[in-house]
N, C-alpha and C positions, 0 to 999 in steps of 0.2 A: 790521627788514629783515635779510636774510641778508648777512653781510659776506663779502668775498672770502676772508678767512681761514678761515671756516667751510666755504665751498665747496671750498677747497683741502684741508682735512682730509677732507671727504667723498670727494673724488677720490682722495686717498692711501689711504683705507681701503676704497674701493669694491670692489676685487677681492681683498682679503685674506680668506683663509678664517678663519672665526670661531675654529676650533681653533688656528690659527696666532697669532691675537691673544692667546689664553690662554697658549700656550707661550712667546711672545716677551716676556712681562712677568710675572715672578714676583710682582710686587706688585699685579697686576691685581685679584685677589680682595679684597685689603684696601682698594683704592681704590673698588671698585664694589660693596662689600657693607657695609651699614650698618643700624643698628637703633635703635629707640626705642619706648617704651610698649608693649612686647610684640609689635612688628611688625618683621620683618627684610625689608629690600629688597635683592634680589640682581639686579644689572644686568650681570653678567659675560657674559651671552649677547647683549649689544647690540653693534652695529657701532660701537664707540666705544673710545677709549683715553684715557690720562691727558692727552695733549696736546690732543685734541679737547674733552675735558671742561673743561680749563682755559680754552680759547677760548670755550666757551659761558658759563662763569661770568663771564669778562671782558665778554662782550656784555651780560649781565644787569646787571652793575655800571655799564656805560656808559649804561644807561637810568635811572640814579639809583634803583635798586631799593630801597636802604636807606631813602631818604626816603619812597618810595611805600608801603613796608611800614609805616613809622611812621604814616603817615596812616591806613592801614587800622586799625591797632591802637589808635589814640588817638581815633577818632571823626571823622577828617577827611572832607571831602566827596569820597568816591571814586566815587560814582555821580553824575557831573556832569550828565548829561542830565535827571535828576530832582531834582538839588540835595539829595542825601541822603548820609549816611554808610551804612556797612554794618556794623551792630552785632550781628549774630547771635551773635558770640563772647561778648558780654556775658552771655548766658544760661549760659555755662560758665566765667565769670570769666576769659576769655581776652582781653578788651579792657580797656585802661587808661583808664577813664572814671570813676574813683572820685569820688563826691560830685556827679555831674551829675544832671540830671533823668532822663536815660535810665537811669542806674544805679539810681536810686530806683524807677523804674517796673519794672525787672527784678526788684529785690528784692521789691517788693510783689506782683507777679504770681506769682513763684515761691512765695511764702508762701501765696498764695490757691489756686493749683492743687494744691499739696501738701496743704493742709488739705481741699480738696474731694475729692481722690483718696482720702485717708484715710477720709473720711466714707462714700464710696461703697463702698470695700473692706470697711469694718467693718460695713456694714449700717445705719449711722446715717442715711444718706440713703436714703429709701425713697419714690420718687415716687408710688407707689400703694399704700403699705402693705406692699410686698414688697421684699426686697433686689434690687439690680441684678445680673442674671446675664449680660447681654450689653451691650456698648458698641459702637455702630455709628458709625464716623467717616465723615462726609460732607465730602469736599473733592476737589480736583482738582490736578494738577500736583504741586508740592512739598508741598502740604497733604495729599496722599494718598500719593505715592510714598515719602516719608521715613518716616512712621508705619507704612506697610504693610511696608516692608523691615525695619524694626527689630522690629516685632511678629513677623514670620515668622522672623527670625534668632534671636530671644531667647526664643521661646515655651517652649522646653524648659528654660530656666534661670530662668524667672520664678517669683516667689512666686505662690501660689494667688490668683487674682483673677477678675473677670468675663472672659468670652470676648470677644475682639476680632474685629469684622468691619468691612469697608470697602465704601463705595459711592462711586464716582467717575463712572461712565458714565451718560449719559442713556438708555441702553438700560434699560428698566424691569426687565429680568431681574436686573440686579445688585442693586438694592435688594430685590427679591423674595427673592433668595437670602440676602441679609444678614439678613432677619427671619424666614426660614423656620424653623418648628419651635420657636418660642420664645413664651412667654407675654408678650404685649405689656406687661403691667404690670411686667415685669422688665427692660425695655429702656431704655437711655439713648442718645439720639442726640447727637453732638457735631458741630456745623457749624463747619468751619474755613474761614473766608473773610475775608481782610483787609478787603475792601470791602463784604462782605455783599451783593454784587450780581453776582458771577460767575455767568453764566447756568446752567452745568451744576450748580453747587453749590446755587444757590437753587432751581432747579426740582426737584432731588432732595430738598432739604430740605422743599419744599412737599408733595411726594408722601409723604415720611415723616410729615409732620404730618397729612395727610389719613388715612393709614393708622392712625396713633395715635388720632386723633379718632374714627375709626369704631369703635374698641375701648373707649376710656375716656371719650369725650366731650370737648367743647370746653374745658370748665373745667379738666380734668385734663391735657390733652395737653401744655400748655406745661411742666409739671413734668418731662417726659421729655426735655427738651432743655437743652443747654449750648452755648456758642459760644466760639470764639477769633476775635476780630475787632477791627479799628480803628474799625468803624462801630457803636458801642454803640447808638445810637438806632435803627438799622435792625434790629438783633438784638432789641431790646426790643419794637419794633413787630411783629416776627414772632411774639412771644408768649413770649420767653425772659425769665426772672427776671433783673433787672440783676445780682444777686449771682452769677449763673452765666454772665456774659459776661466773659471774661478778655481782657486787652489783647493785641493782635497788632499792634504798631506798624508804620508804613510804612517804617521803616528796617531791617526784617527782610524780605529777599526770600523769596518762596515756596519756592524750591529750597534755601534755607538755613534753613528755619523749624522743622525738627523739634525743635530745642533749646528753642523758645519754648512758648507756650501751645498751639501746634499739636500738641505732644507730649502733650497732656492724656490722650488715650486710652491712650497708653503708660504714663503715670504711674499710671493706674488699673489697667490690665491687668497690667503687669509689676511694679508696686509702686513707691512713691516712692524707696525705697533703690536698687533696680536702675536706675531712671531717673537718679538722682544719680550712680551709678557710670558710666553711659553718658556723662553730661556730663563727669565727671572724666577719663575717658580722652581726650576731645576737648580738655579744658583742658591736659592734659599735652602733647598735640601742638601746641597753640597756643604754649605756652612754648618748646617745641623750635624751632618755626618762627621765633619771635621772637629767639632767642638763639644757636642752634647756628651754627657756621661754615658758610658756604655750601657748602663741599665735603663736609660731613657732615650736611647738612640734608635730611631725607627729602623733604619737599614740594618744596623747591627742586630737588634733583637729579632727582626723578621728573618735574618739569615740564620741566627742560632736556632730558631724554632724549625725552620726548614731542614737544617742539618740534623737536628734532633729527630725529626720525623723520618728522614731518609736513612741516616746512618746508625742511629741508636735504636729507634723503634722498628726500623726495617721496612717502611712503606716505600715502594719503588716509584710511585708517581704522585703527582699533585694536580688537582683539577682547579682551573681558574674559571669561576662563574661570575661574569660581569652583568649586573642587573641594570644595564643601560644599552639600548640599541646602538648608541654612538660609540660604545666600547666593544662592539662586536668583533673587532680585529685584535683586541688586546691579547687574547690567548695565543694567537699566531705570533705576535711580536715577542711575547715573553718566551714562547717556545724556542725561537731562534736565539734570543739573548741568553737564555739559561743553558739550553742543551748544546749550543755551539761553544759556549764558554766552559761549561762544567762537565760535558760528556767525554771524559778522558780517564784512561786507566793507567796512565804513566805520570809520575810526578814531574815537577819542574826540574828536578835533578836527574831525570831519566830513569828512575827506579820504578818498578811495578807499584802501583798505588795499593795501599792496604784497605782502602775503602772504595766502593763502586762509583764514586763521583755523584754529580747532581741527579735530581729526580727527572723522570719523564714528565713533561708539562703538557697539558691538554685542557680543552674546555670549550666554552661558547658563551652565549649571552642570553639573558632574560628568561622569562618563563618558558620560552621555546625549548630550552635544554631540559626543563623538568619533564617534558614529554618525549625525551629521547633517552639520555643515558642516566638520568637520576634514579631510575629503577635499579641500575647496577650499583650506584653509590649507596643506596639504602639497603639492598638485600643481597648484593653480590658477595661471592666468597672471598674476594680481595677487598682491602680497605685502601681508600685514597683520601688523604686530607684535602679539604676544599678551601680555597680562598674565595670568599664572597666579597665582591667589590660593588659598592652601591653609592647612591647619591643621597646625602642626608636630607636635602631639601625635599625629596620625594615623600618623606614621612609626614610632612605637614602641608603637602601641596593641595591647592584648591582643585586640581584635576584628579578625579577619582581613579583614573587609570594609573597615575603615578603612585598614589597611595596603595593601590592593590599590588603594584609591582614591588614596592618596598615591603609590604606585608608578606608577600611570597618569599622574599629573600630571608626575612626574619624567621618565618615558619620553617623553611628548609634547614636552617642551622639548628633550630630547636629539635626538629624531627631527627636529624642525624645524631644529635646528642642523646636524646631520650629513647628514641625508638618506640615500640609499642609491643606489649605482650597480650594478644587476644585470648581471652578465656576459652578453653576447649569447647564448652557447651555441648551441643548435640552433634557437632561436626568437627572433631579434633583436627582432621586433615586440612580443612579449610582455614581453621584458626591458625594453624602453623604456617600456612601459606601467606596469611594476612599479617603475621607478626614480623617485626623488624628488630634487629638486635640492639640498635643504638650504640652508644659509646664511640661514635665516629667523630673524629676531631675536625675542627674548622677554625679559620681565622676570618675576621671581617675588617675590610678596609672601607671606610666611609669618606667620600669627598664631600666637603661642604656643598659644592656644586661643581659641575663639570665646566671648567673655564680653562683658558690657555695656561694660567699659572698653576692650577691644581693638576692638570694633565702633565705639565713639565715636572712638577714635584713627584708625581707618581712614577714616571719613567725613571727619573734620577734615583728615587728610592730603590727601585729594582736593580739598576746598574750597580749601585753601591752594595746592595745585598749580595749580588753575584761575586763581587770582589771579596767580601768578608768570607763567603763560603769557600772561595778558592784558597784563602789562607788556611782554613781548617782542613781542606783536602790536600793541601800542598801542591796544587797544580797551577799552571799558567792559564788564566782565563782569557788571554788576549790573542792567542794563536788559534788555528783551526786546521791542523794538518790532516785531520780526517776527511776534510772536504777535497783535498788535492788528488788523492789516488784515483777517484772516479774520473776527474778531468783528464788525467794522463791516459787512462784506459780508453776513454772516449776518443782521444786523438788516434790511438792505435787502431780502433775499429774503423774510424773514418778513413784512415790510410790503408786499410785492407791488410794490416799486419796482424793476422789472427793466430799464428802458430802457437803463441804462448797462452791462449785463452782456453778455458775448460771446454769439454765436449758439449755440454748443455748450451753454453752461450753460442758456440759456433753453429750448432744445429738450429737454434732459434734464428740466427742471422740468415742462414741459408733457407730455412723454411719460409721466412717472411719476404724473401726476395731482396734483402738488403745486400747480400753478396750471392754470387753464383757458386754452386758446388765445385 
């Protein structure tokens, strides 16, 4: 809940110019600038000061944050509605579960996926007598967004390996594009599905199998598939060799799963060493989250600022502006991570939440977005805090394009902060239209460079940030019951059981020919 103390700080700071906040506190930069694992977090453009930050930390401590963090890191049941721990960090040695069955499973699975990735990359594994040239990952949600983001971000830095493609949509076009122009005998499909029953993934997998069968025959088709799943029996029944079914346990949530066997496509395409560096960057952020003082802890402070903006200052959304084409999918990934975790109006105790939960997350990449929705950010009637995410190396790059990209990012943050008041002159109406209010807050995250390690640290930072926010909101960030109702209703529509549906839905289904009147 929001305490009166926090609301008093909000009222005190509400009308203060952001420039005056900077000028009035010579230590502001030191308080609101911190770094770890090749990532610098600059919060100096937030409507926040040291007193308000101290009050936020005190509120977090009042929720027994230390004990809740310990539960997360040691395998406690933090997903109470499903009776599970959340052990995705075990895949990067960030959870303290040494000697447990879960730790043994992680070690075994990592050895298996690394060995298989090495076999594929070396050409030792040849499903049809030819080396694998393309890997197609079939999954949805976190089983797609995580691998797809990492593949796109790190493709330039990867070791030479098979090309990576992705298929998530039930629209047949996506699978058709994923296999276009390739010799079927050189394709490996990886089905990433914990239950091996997710409708979209299973139907796409069946379509992929039919495509492969049409080219290589029934007997050979199964050799072109591997899987990450907790439902080994279903994967084997699908036709996948048991040795190529890698454990994806139920204590790893889909949106946290890229570190697990769900990352097999990455381990093949980028190389086991690059994938290990990706995990190592995340492990470093895990350790920082576990041990750094709260006031210098990047995930904690980022969470407190986002909570402050959402629940105290009342900003309903947050824009993620990534100034790197290779991070073009980051806002999509964070949208799922945050909105599926924090988009809840009921607490972990089953009570109505007193606060609205996490913010709507949206965004894009590069100067392209300056020519689309930045007009709204600067002059729109609503205010959305912006996370600027950039590459520090670009500021001193020998390539003028990278320097201009970096300059644009810096300029946009300054423009949101200061705005501009155009003198009325001879045309007051035009001057008013050209003016911008300023006073719009932003954060800046600078990566030293975009490497497997810094990307891993960036994603882990946001995972932990979400957990901290969940403590403040009193919600469970590891379930997603809001996803389930639509699945149930879809089954009813497909079965033709429409009596319980509203008149509008029934009319649409009849009008489009899905069902007859």
